C-alpha positions in Angstrom: -10.1 9.3 -19.4 -7.6 11.6 -17.7 -10.0 12.3 -14.9 -10.6 8.5 -14.4 -6.9 7.8 -14.3 -6.4 10.6 -11.8 -9.1 9.1 -9.5 -7.7 5.6 -9.8 -4.2 7.0 -8.8 -5.8 8.6 -5.8 -7.5 5.2 -4.9 -4.1 3.5 -5.2 -2.4 6.1 -2.9 -5.1 5.7 -0.3 -4.8 1.9 -0.5 -1.1 2.1 0.2 -1.9 3.5 3.7 -3.7 0.3 4.6 -1.9 -2.5 6.5 -2.7 -5.1 3.8 -1.0 -8.4 2.8 -3.1 -8.8 -0.3 -5.3 -6.1 -1.8 -7.8 -6.2 -4.6 -9.9 -3.3 -5.6 -12.4 -3.4 -8.5 -13.9 -0.3 -10.0 -16.8 -0.8 -12.4 -17.8 2.0 -14.7 -20.6 1.9 -17.3 -18.3 1.0 -20.2 -15.2 -0.4 -18.5 -13.8 -1.8 -15.3 -10.5 -1.6 -13.6 -8.8 -4.0 -11.1 -6.0 -3.1 -8.8 -4.3 -6.1 -7.2 -1.2 -5.8 -5.0 0.6 -7.9 -2.5 3.1 -6.6 0.1 6.0 -9.0 0.7 7.3 -9.5 4.2 10.7 -8.1 4.8 13.5 -10.7 4.7 16.0 -10.7 7.6 15.8 -9.2 11.0 16.3 -5.9 12.7 18.9 -5.7 15.6 17.4 -5.0 19.0 17.2 -1.4 20.0 20.2 0.0 21.8 19.6 0.8 25.5 20.5 4.3 26.6 23.3 4.3 29.2 22.8 6.3 32.4 26.0 8.4 31.9 24.8 9.7 28.5 
């Protein structure tokens, strides 16, 4: 079971690199199945506009 958990953790780490809104990964093994479901929430608020570099700097 330890090896399976390690592999599932690696799959989750890989999935975090994807630009997803909603993610569902199903892994079926002979005697069991695992489901990873995640959603990324959009950030609330706004970012200020980037500051322009002045010519004298």
